[in-house]
Structures are given as C-alpha cells and as structure tokens.
N, C-alpha and C positions, 0 to 999 in steps of 0.2 A: 604392575603390568600396565602398559600403555593402553588407553582406551580411544575409541572413536565416538565422539559425542556430537549430536546435532542440537542446535539451538534454534528455536522458533519463537520469535517475539512478535508482539502485535497487541492491538487494543482488545481483540476478541470480544467485540460488543455487538452480538454474541459470537462465540465460537460456533463453527458449522462444519459440515462434513467435508467441505473443500480443504479446510485447514488440516483435518485429520488424514485425509487421503494424501495430501502433499507430504506430511510428516512420515507417513508409513512408506510411501514410495521412496523417499530419501533414505529412510532407515534400511530398507531392503537393498537398494542399489549401492549404497556406500558402506554397507556392513556396519551400521552404527550399533553400538552397545545400548544406547538409549537416546531418546529425543527429549530435551528439556523445553517445555513451554514456559515462556516468560511474559506474563501479562504486563503491559505498560503501567507505570505509575502515573506520571505526568508526561504525556507524549509531547515533545517540542515541535513536532511537525504539524500539529493541529491546534494552533493557538486560539481559534475561535470556537473550538469544539469542547463541549462539556460531556465527557463520556459517563456511562453508567458507573456508579461508585465502584472503586477497585475491588472491594470485598465481594460484591456480587459477581463481577467478571471473573475473579479468582475462583469462586465457588463453581461457576459454570464450567471453567476449564478443568477443574478437578473432576467434576461429574462426567465430562465428555471423555476424559482420558483414563478413567479408572479401570476400564475393562482390558486395557493393553498394558501388560507388564513392562514393556519397553518404553512407555511414556511416563514422564513425571512432570510436576509443576513446581516452578520456583517463585518465591516471593521476593527475589532480589530487587526488582525495580519497585514493587509496591511498598516495600519497607524502607527503601532508601530515600532520604529526603531530596527535594529538588527535582529538576527535570531528568527524564530517563534518556540516556544516550547509549547507543549500541556499543560503542568502543569501551565505555566504562563497564557495561554489563559483561561483555565477553572476557575482559581482563579479570573481573571478579570471579567468574565461573572457572576460568583457567586456574586461578589460585586454588579453588576448591578441588578441581579434578587432577591437578598436577601439571608440571611444565611439559611432560612428554605426551599429554593428551592431544589428539588431533581433533580440532573443533571445526564443524561445518555450520555455517550460518545460513539458515534456510529462509528464503523469501521469494515473493513473486518476481518474475523477470521485469515487470514494469516498475516495481519499487527499486530494484537494483540498478535500473538505468540512472538513478540519481545519486549513487554513491558519492560522486565527486562533490555533491552539495551537502553531504552529511558532515557532522562534526568529527574531525580527526580521522578521515578515511584511511590515511596511510597507517595510522596506529591500529585501526581496526583490521586492516589487511595483514598486518604483521602477526595478529593474534588468531586469525582463523582463515578458513577457505569459505567460498560462497557457493551455495546451491541455488541456481536460478530456476524456479519452478514455472512452467508454462503449460497451457493446454495444447493438445495436438494441433499442428498447423500454425501455431503462433509464429509470426515473423520475428526472428531473433537478430535480424540484420542490424536494427537500431542499437541493440545492446552491444554488439560487437564493434560498431562504429563509435559508440559514445564513450566507451571506457578506455583509459590509457593502458598501455601494455602491462604495467605493474599490477593493475587491478584485474585485467582480463586474464592474466596468467593464473590468478587464484580462483577463477570462476568455472563452475561445472554446470552444464545445462541438463535439465531433465524434464520430461513431459509427464503430466498426470492426466490420464484419460477420463473424459466424461463428467467432469465436475465443474459446473458453471454457477457458482453461488457466491453471493457477497453478503457481508454483515448488514449493510444498509438495506438490502433487499429483505432480509429477515425482519429488521426493525419495522419496515413499512408493512409487511404482511401481518406482523403481530398487532400493529395499530389498527389494521383494517379487520381484524378478527379472522384472518385467513390461516389455514393450517400450516404448521411448521414441520409436520411429520415428514421424514425422509430428507430433510434439509439440515437438521441438527439432531444429535442423539436424543432419544426419548427423555432421559433424565433432565436434559437441558430444557427441552420443550416444557416439561412439567414445572421446572424451576421458574421459568419466565412467567408462566400462568399463575403460579402460586404467589409470586412477589409482585405481580402486576407490572412487570417491566415493559417499557416501550409503549404503554397505552397512550402516552401523550403525543405520539407521532401521528395521530389521525390526520389525514390529508385535508388541506384547505380546499374550499370550493374553487372551481376553475376560475381563473381570471381572464383578462382579455386574450383572445387568440387561443383559448383552451389551456393556457399555462397556469400552473398554480400561482396564486397571488403571493408574492414574497413578503407577507405582512408579519409572519411569525405567529405561532399559536401560543397562547398563554396557559399556564398550568393553573391549578387550583389556588396557588398563592399569588397569582397575578403576574408572575415573572415571565418574560419572554423566553421561549424555548429555542436556544441557539442551535441545538441539534437539528431541530426541524428547519430552521432558517438556512442552515448549511445545506441540507438536502435540496431545498428549493433552489438555492443559488446554483448548485451543481446541475440541476435539471434544465436550466435555461442557458448554460454555457458549457462548452466542452474544452478540455485541455488536450493539446496535440503535442506529441513528440516530433521534433523536426531534426533530422539527421543529414549528414553530408553537406553541412553549410561551408561556404568558402571561408577561409581564414579572415578575410577582410570585411565580411558582411557586417552591417550595423543593424541595431534593433529597428530603426526607422525603415530600413529597406524591407525587413521581414514583415513589419506591420503593413507596409504598402502592398506587398504581395498577397497577404492573407485577408486584407480588408475587402477583397472582392467577394468573399463568401459570407461575411458577417462583420459585426462590430468587434474589433480587437480590444479586449479589456486589460490584458496583461501579456507581457512578453519578456522572456529572459534567455539570454545566450550564455552558455557556460564558458568561462574563460580559464585559461591556464594561469595559475597564481604566480608562476615564475616569469613567463614571457608577456603576460597580459594579452595574449592573442586568443581568438576564439578557438576552442577545442573542436569545433565542428558540429555541435548540436545545441539544441535549446528547446524551450517549451513556450507555447503560445496559447492563450485562452481566447476563444472566439464565441461571441454571443449570437444567438439566433440561428443556429444550424445544428442538425443532428450529427452525432459522432461519425457514423459510417459515411454520411453524405460528405462531411468535411474531408475525411480521408480519401474518398473516391475522387473528390474534386481537386485535391491538392497533390496527391501522389504523382510523382514524375514531373512536377513543376520545376522549371529551370530557373536558377538564380546565379547570375555571374558565370554562366557556362556550366553550372553543376546541377545535376538532376537530384532534387531533394527526396529524402526518405521521410514519409509521414506516417505516424501511427498513433495509437492511444497513449496519452500521458496522464500521470496522476495529478489531480488538482493540487494547487499550492497548499490547501488545508490538509492534504493527506501525505505530504512528502516527509521523509525521515529527516 
C-alpha cells in the first residue's frame, strides 16, 4: 500500500519545539503516515562549523520524538560516510519505503529559497515534493520569485503558528545557564544538562561598540571553538535575500547599491546554468547593520527600473 512520508533533515543541534511543531503541522495537513527525522552526518552547507557529535544529536532527536508514534528517527546520514546530501538521502529512503511512496521534504521557507544552489536539485525534485514551513505573516514573495517553475510546481506552503525558536538561541541560553524549558522537550533539556552540552558557548566580553569580540573562546584543550566564532561572525553581519533582480545586473552594481547601509562582505547572484543569465535573485552579506534595519532601508529600492524584494537570507555557513 502506498504511503505518504515526510522527511525532516537538519543538524538538530539541538532539536527544539519549532522542529516538532513544523513536523506535526505537515503531518496533519498532508495526511502523512509518518515523519522521518534525519540528523545530518557531515553537513556540506556549514564547512566551518563543528556540530555536536552525531551520536549526541541523534540521541536528542530520539528523546524529542519518542512520545509521538508518527515520528521516527533515521541514522541514514549519520551512518553513511562522506558529506550528507539531501538528494542522496531522499533516494535512499525511497528505496526503503518503495517506489509508490509519496515523499514530502519538510524545511523552512528561507532554506528552500536556495534549492537551486544545492547539489542535484533536479534529482531531488524528481524524488520528492517540498513543504516550505513559515511563521504566520512571513512574506513568501521571495520564494515564489526565486524558484524556477519546475521546482515551484513541487512546492507546498504551510504556516506554523507561534513558534519562533532557533537552535543557536538554545545553545547560547544553555551556555549562559538560562532555562530551556518550553523551548525543547524536557528529556532533551535534561540530556543537555547531564552531558554538559554547549557549556563552551559562553559569551565573550563585549568588544568595541558593544559587539562581542570575534576572538573565539578556547576550550579546556586550548583549541579554538569554531562554533562560537561562527555565532560571533553572524552577530556582526546580516545576510539578505534580494529578489526581482534585472537579468543583466552585475555583482558590482548590487554591491554599490547596498554599500550605503554597511560594508558588503559577500555577494552572490544565482545564475541559470544553461543560459548563464541571472535568474533574478541573490544573496548579499552586509556588516554593521541590524537585519530589520537593513530590510527596511533596502526594500523597494530600484535597480535598473526594477523594485527589489529584500528579506532575510541564510548565511553562507547555513546553506544546504
């Protein structure tokens, strides 16, 4: 008998109630027989990030999902050698569940913006449909503009009310000794405390201008904590999604437009691999400005006669 299966991948470092709420919302809306959580083994989208050991992350996901009979956890990526790619994972799970299974790949709308930059997006789209999860009121215009028709036709949009939690937020709270209750399931909270996870994420003293000094904290073995350094880098620079770009715009033009709000550190325009032309969207990283201030300042800016769409983008270190 054909099944409807949801797949939810991620680092889950740690898993939190936002992940669980999104999975349950997708399960109910799309009549899924089960949702399979797939903790990353070696995520290719975060090359400078050293996640908590896979076994710890796997244990936390098992603890978090144990009370829901429709949830299960897969070791597919943890046990597979090499980097973890979504296209490989979905194909492997399809072989397990059978060719007639309807698979839904569940992820945040901001992450799915970048499907064209993932490895083998066409192969992934042939193996599954996508569920773009967003909070109420999230502007999905950028997603609709960014994706080519063949990917957009495989996309379902769904809202998850009232959950605004991130794993990085939990790591910082754990480091500061702040409570995690009602942000992650109680068994996960206890597991984090029992294993001393995230204790090395203690914040650095404020640096010039009140920003954390990006020196990196050292652990007991004297090694620099790259996890902490990544958090600091993200706190002093924001990554913006830029949509509705003219076909002929250059990266230099985009830098010139956005440099009026801060120092541009990185810019990328997504191009069509067949024509070599801009597909009409990109990502730009700007230092020295708050995210909402940047969005407010740049939304509606015109470039070559087009009014740009600007929204939050995932930093390069977090892209799939």
